[in-house]
ZAMISE-273271 format. One line per field, with one value per residue: x, y, z of N, C-alpha, C, O, CB in turn; residue in three letters; residue number from 1. Coordinates in Angstrom, 3 decimals, padded with zeros to 6 digits. Last residue first. Glycine has a CB too. Example, Ala and Ser with C-alpha at 12.3 -4.5 7.8 and 13.67 -1.06 7.14 Angstrom:
2
nxx = c(012.850; 013.190)
nyy = c(-002.250; -005.690)
nzz = c(007.080; 007.800)
caxx = c(013.670; 012.300)
cayy = c(-001.060; -004.500)
cazz = c(007.140; 007.800)
cxx = c(012.900; 013.200)
cyy = c(000.030; -003.300)
czz = c(007.870; 007.800)
oxx = c(013.409; 014.236)
oyy = c(001.138; -003.319)
ozz = c(008.039; 008.465)
cbxx = c(014.084; 011.308)
cbyy = c(-000.598; -004.473)
cbzz = c(005.725; 009.046)
resn = c(ser; ala)
resi = c(2; 1)
! end
This chain:
73
nxx = c(-195.623; -197.579; -196.825; -199.459; -201.370; -200.697; -197.508; -196.086; -193.942; -193.457; -194.419; -194.409; -195.507; -195.412; -197.125; -200.354; -200.513; -199.711; -197.953; -195.446; -196.058; -195.503; -195.269; -195.363; -194.761; -195.799; -193.753; -191.853; -190.142; -187.753; -188.888; -189.670; -187.075; -185.819; -187.609; -187.204; -184.581; -185.180; -186.791; -185.534; -183.645; -185.133; -186.486; -184.402; -184.282; -186.367; -187.446; -189.050; -191.184; -193.663; -196.361; -198.529; -199.233; -201.015; -198.235; -195.237; -193.765; -191.206; -191.029; -189.591; -189.530; -191.412; -193.834; -193.732; -194.748; -194.029; -193.875; -195.050; -195.985; -198.204; -197.353; -196.716; -198.573)
nyy = c(025.781; 024.546; 025.331; 027.221; 027.629; 028.905; 030.003; 031.517; 029.136; 026.669; 023.905; 020.501; 016.965; 013.616; 011.994; 011.916; 009.419; 008.647; 006.275; 007.071; 009.998; 013.563; 016.265; 019.991; 022.886; 026.408; 029.367; 031.310; 031.279; 030.063; 027.425; 026.444; 026.064; 023.955; 022.090; 021.256; 020.316; 018.205; 016.522; 015.700; 014.057; 012.190; 010.793; 010.796; 012.111; 015.106; 018.082; 021.071; 022.430; 021.256; 023.207; 024.451; 025.912; 025.809; 025.013; 023.632; 020.788; 018.622; 015.010; 011.563; 008.970; 007.124; 009.581; 011.279; 012.122; 015.229; 017.709; 021.069; 024.021; 026.880; 030.197; 031.755; 034.058)
nzz = c(072.375; 069.561; 066.114; 064.331; 062.017; 060.096; 059.064; 056.890; 055.370; 055.147; 056.198; 055.039; 055.039; 054.034; 052.579; 050.871; 048.204; 045.727; 045.756; 046.455; 048.518; 048.521; 050.078; 049.800; 051.461; 051.339; 051.100; 050.885; 048.801; 049.993; 050.801; 048.451; 047.228; 049.103; 048.584; 046.021; 046.265; 047.845; 046.544; 044.250; 045.462; 046.358; 044.410; 041.560; 039.043; 038.459; 036.887; 037.854; 037.461; 035.233; 033.991; 034.900; 038.080; 040.542; 042.507; 041.219; 041.220; 040.511; 040.110; 039.327; 037.189; 035.923; 035.986; 038.585; 041.743; 043.231; 045.228; 045.224; 047.018; 047.266; 046.854; 049.881; 052.095)
caxx = c(-194.839; -197.532; -196.861; -198.010; -201.396; -201.988; -198.166; -196.648; -194.595; -192.156; -194.910; -194.048; -195.949; -194.819; -196.298; -199.152; -200.933; -200.154; -199.475; -195.671; -195.336; -196.340; -194.319; -196.232; -194.504; -195.876; -194.894; -192.482; -191.303; -187.625; -188.451; -190.506; -188.146; -185.423; -187.499; -188.682; -184.928; -183.951; -187.407; -186.513; -183.328; -184.259; -187.360; -184.636; -184.318; -185.511; -187.782; -187.795; -190.167; -192.966; -195.457; -199.021; -198.162; -201.389; -199.593; -196.057; -194.526; -191.418; -190.777; -190.011; -189.000; -190.354; -193.514; -193.604; -194.186; -194.898; -193.010; -195.346; -194.960; -197.768; -198.284; -196.754; -197.867)
cayy = c(025.265; 025.308; 024.461; 027.049; 026.441; 029.283; 028.721; 032.028; 030.730; 027.693; 024.947; 021.408; 018.192; 014.805; 011.308; 012.959; 009.732; 009.778; 005.913; 006.638; 008.695; 012.421; 015.465; 018.501; 021.731; 025.106; 028.467; 031.245; 031.704; 031.153; 028.403; 026.467; 026.535; 025.609; 022.759; 022.030; 021.128; 019.297; 017.248; 016.707; 015.233; 013.016; 011.663; 010.456; 010.748; 014.257; 016.580; 020.408; 023.471; 021.172; 022.257; 023.130; 025.780; 026.571; 024.928; 024.748; 021.511; 019.387; 016.270; 012.737; 010.129; 006.342; 008.156; 011.687; 010.904; 014.206; 016.764; 019.696; 023.157; 025.237; 028.935; 031.761; 033.117)
cazz = c(073.179; 070.810; 067.217; 064.595; 063.207; 060.622; 059.636; 057.976; 055.153; 055.157; 056.024; 055.850; 054.646; 054.660; 053.480; 051.574; 049.395; 045.773; 045.539; 044.922; 048.192; 048.701; 049.628; 049.931; 050.712; 051.969; 050.868; 051.979; 048.490; 049.298; 051.873; 049.327; 046.764; 048.648; 049.707; 046.412; 045.355; 048.259; 047.627; 044.068; 044.937; 047.324; 045.093; 042.627; 038.816; 038.855; 036.861; 037.705; 037.363; 036.286; 033.718; 034.393; 036.924; 039.425; 042.482; 041.929; 040.469; 041.287; 039.738; 040.228; 037.884; 036.818; 035.392; 036.795; 040.715; 042.853; 044.807; 045.608; 046.112; 047.439; 046.089; 048.332; 051.709)
cxx = c(-193.295; -196.107; -196.895; -198.009; -200.017; -202.263; -199.408; -197.908; -195.282; -192.592; -193.476; -194.253; -195.170; -195.526; -195.643; -198.495; -199.800; -200.693; -200.353; -197.218; -195.894; -195.558; -195.203; -195.533; -195.147; -195.438; -194.934; -193.791; -192.232; -188.956; -188.271; -190.155; -189.245; -186.175; -186.971; -188.496; -186.120; -184.353; -186.254; -186.980; -184.497; -184.199; -186.601; -185.336; -184.492; -185.471; -186.489; -188.306; -188.871; -191.659; -194.482; -197.601; -198.673; -200.290; -199.997; -197.283; -195.148; -192.428; -191.470; -190.309; -190.067; -189.488; -192.363; -192.911; -194.502; -194.343; -194.123; -194.455; -195.084; -197.061; -197.492; -197.416; -198.023)
cyy = c(026.250; 024.621; 025.260; 026.007; 026.223; 028.577; 029.482; 030.797; 031.230; 029.158; 025.892; 022.621; 019.266; 015.837; 012.330; 012.074; 010.618; 010.145; 007.349; 006.472; 008.217; 010.951; 013.752; 017.505; 020.738; 023.814; 026.955; 030.404; 031.596; 031.978; 029.938; 027.924; 027.315; 026.510; 024.150; 022.676; 021.879; 020.515; 018.269; 017.673; 016.394; 014.244; 012.749; 011.574; 009.917; 012.782; 016.040; 019.078; 022.588; 022.004; 022.279; 022.373; 024.431; 026.349; 026.156; 024.937; 022.594; 020.400; 017.324; 014.286; 010.635; 007.490; 007.385; 010.355; 011.902; 013.148; 015.823; 018.724; 021.751; 024.649; 027.638; 030.248; 032.702)
czz = c(073.522; 071.726; 068.642; 065.871; 063.723; 061.871; 060.493; 058.306; 056.749; 055.113; 056.313; 055.397; 055.415; 054.139; 054.432; 052.900; 050.262; 047.255; 045.607; 044.514; 046.841; 048.589; 049.712; 049.346; 051.016; 050.975; 051.529; 051.773; 049.703; 049.047; 051.295; 050.268; 047.646; 048.314; 049.855; 047.667; 046.006; 047.361; 048.124; 045.488; 044.612; 046.788; 045.842; 043.280; 040.392; 038.851; 037.422; 037.745; 037.422; 036.334; 035.231; 034.056; 036.326; 038.228; 041.489; 041.673; 041.510; 040.457; 040.513; 039.718; 038.937; 037.589; 036.239; 036.075; 039.363; 041.799; 044.375; 044.651; 046.362; 046.556; 046.806; 048.117; 050.158)
oxx = c(-192.452; -195.698; -196.365; -199.019; -199.456; -203.185; -199.233; -199.028; -194.514; -191.871; -192.711; -194.314; -195.190; -196.097; -195.334; -199.096; -198.635; -201.304; -201.580; -197.669; -196.701; -194.327; -195.405; -195.127; -195.526; -195.792; -193.994; -194.837; -193.427; -188.919; -188.581; -190.776; -189.577; -186.167; -187.423; -189.107; -185.982; -184.412; -186.621; -187.332; -184.376; -184.549; -187.042; -185.154; -184.673; -186.523; -185.461; -189.310; -187.775; -191.084; -194.586; -197.585; -199.127; -200.761; -199.465; -197.553; -195.509; -192.142; -192.387; -189.611; -191.143; -188.779; -192.684; -191.738; -195.232; -193.441; -195.087; -194.351; -195.204; -197.373; -196.265; -197.833; -198.922)
oyy = c(025.821; 023.460; 026.356; 025.855; 025.138; 028.846; 030.379; 030.808; 031.146; 030.132; 025.868; 022.704; 019.036; 015.794; 011.955; 011.631; 010.241; 011.205; 007.268; 006.508; 008.890; 010.984; 013.047; 017.665; 020.450; 023.811; 026.527; 030.795; 031.804; 033.208; 030.908; 028.978; 028.495; 027.630; 025.127; 023.715; 023.011; 021.643; 019.177; 018.848; 017.615; 015.294; 013.884; 012.775; 008.702; 012.168; 016.476; 018.769; 023.073; 022.249; 023.133; 021.156; 023.505; 026.794; 027.264; 025.058; 022.209; 020.809; 016.924; 014.645; 010.116; 007.127; 007.088; 010.215; 012.883; 013.507; 015.647; 018.957; 021.266; 024.677; 027.540; 029.441; 033.032)
ozz = c(074.309; 071.755; 068.826; 066.557; 063.567; 062.641; 061.318; 057.795; 057.707; 054.893; 057.277; 054.170; 056.624; 053.049; 055.563; 053.878; 050.386; 047.393; 045.552; 043.369; 046.200; 048.589; 050.701; 048.195; 052.151; 049.796; 052.197; 052.291; 049.493; 049.073; 051.987; 050.410; 047.539; 048.825; 050.451; 047.916; 046.470; 047.850; 048.869; 045.588; 044.704; 047.327; 046.025; 043.077; 040.462; 038.673; 036.903; 038.387; 037.141; 035.274; 036.111; 033.869; 036.998; 037.182; 041.565; 040.478; 042.622; 039.332; 041.230; 038.769; 039.234; 038.527; 037.390; 035.726; 039.222; 041.042; 045.120; 043.447; 047.487; 045.366; 046.819; 048.948; 049.385)
cbxx = c(-194.665; -199.183; -195.626; -197.221; -201.950; -203.064; -196.974; -197.163; -196.139; -191.147; -196.235; -192.920; -197.417; -193.361; -195.266; -199.991; -201.328; -201.081; -200.033; -194.917; -195.559; -197.468; -192.814; -197.688; -193.371; -197.386; -194.970; -192.675; -191.741; -187.007; -187.012; -190.439; -188.613; -184.710; -186.870; -190.040; -185.187; -182.172; -187.948; -187.753; -182.649; -182.845; -188.213; -183.565; -182.882; -185.389; -188.172; -186.675; -190.275; -192.764; -194.637; -200.104; -196.414; -201.522; -200.212; -195.615; -195.534; -190.164; -191.057; -188.926; -188.630; -189.270; -192.985; -192.345; -195.253; -196.087; -191.924; -196.979; -193.442; -198.806; -198.135; -195.051; -198.138)
cbyy = c(023.873; 025.099; 023.526; 028.591; 024.920; 029.024; 027.665; 033.674; 030.671; 027.451; 025.092; 021.269; 018.288; 014.999; 010.482; 014.689; 008.432; 009.854; 004.760; 005.152; 007.539; 012.539; 015.752; 018.436; 021.378; 024.950; 028.329; 032.572; 031.015; 030.767; 027.868; 025.056; 025.535; 025.784; 022.050; 020.997; 020.418; 018.714; 016.203; 015.897; 014.856; 012.515; 010.886; 010.004; 010.366; 014.561; 015.928; 020.736; 024.649; 019.892; 022.658; 023.305; 025.717; 028.101; 024.996; 025.910; 020.601; 019.833; 016.380; 012.848; 011.272; 005.299; 008.320; 013.308; 009.040; 014.852; 016.246; 019.408; 023.511; 024.326; 028.883; 031.991; 032.134)
cbzz = c(072.537; 071.675; 067.107; 064.934; 062.648; 059.654; 060.716; 057.636; 053.720; 053.815; 056.909; 056.194; 054.840; 054.450; 052.723; 052.274; 050.026; 044.738; 046.837; 044.641; 049.361; 047.625; 050.687; 049.211; 050.702; 052.475; 049.397; 052.452; 047.355; 048.133; 052.506; 050.029; 046.208; 047.637; 050.383; 046.596; 044.073; 047.853; 048.827; 043.472; 043.799; 047.566; 046.014; 043.171; 037.956; 039.797; 035.306; 038.770; 038.586; 036.456; 032.193; 032.976; 037.473; 039.876; 043.997; 041.763; 039.698; 041.852; 038.444; 041.191; 036.831; 035.808; 033.785; 036.432; 040.759; 042.341; 045.888; 045.464; 046.364; 047.486; 043.981; 047.533; 052.586)
resn = c(gly; lys; pro; pro; phe; pro; asp; asn; gly; tyr; ser; asn; arg; ala; arg; ile; gln; gly; gln; lys; asn; pro; ile; phe; leu; glu; ala; gly; asn; asn; lys; ala; gln; lys; thr; ala; tyr; asp; ile; cys; glu; lys; gln; thr; ser; cys; val; lys; ser; ala; arg; glu; asn; gly; ala; thr; lys; val; gln; trp; asp; asp; gly; his; pro; thr; val; his; val; ser; lys; gly; met)
resi = c(73; 72; 71; 70; 69; 68; 67; 66; 65; 64; 63; 62; 61; 60; 59; 58; 57; 56; 55; 54; 53; 52; 51; 50; 49; 48; 47; 46; 45; 44; 43; 42; 41; 40; 39; 38; 37; 36; 35; 34; 33; 32; 31; 30; 29; 28; 27; 26; 25; 24; 23; 22; 21; 20; 19; 18; 17; 16; 15; 14; 13; 12; 11; 10; 9; 8; 7; 6; 5; 4; 3; 2; 1)
! end
């Protein structure tokens, strides 16, 4: 599985960062724009995507790789 991708606040903007990287791969004016970019990045790399709110609490998490706990059914 690829490194996790995070959409995080960046001042008044938002940024997309991959785990282990110091620099953002993209800075956006809206969270939606960053989520769209990060989703493509996570899908291409088979990674996990983390989306927090402005307070830093995870509000959404999606796995695009080999999910160790796939849904039953």
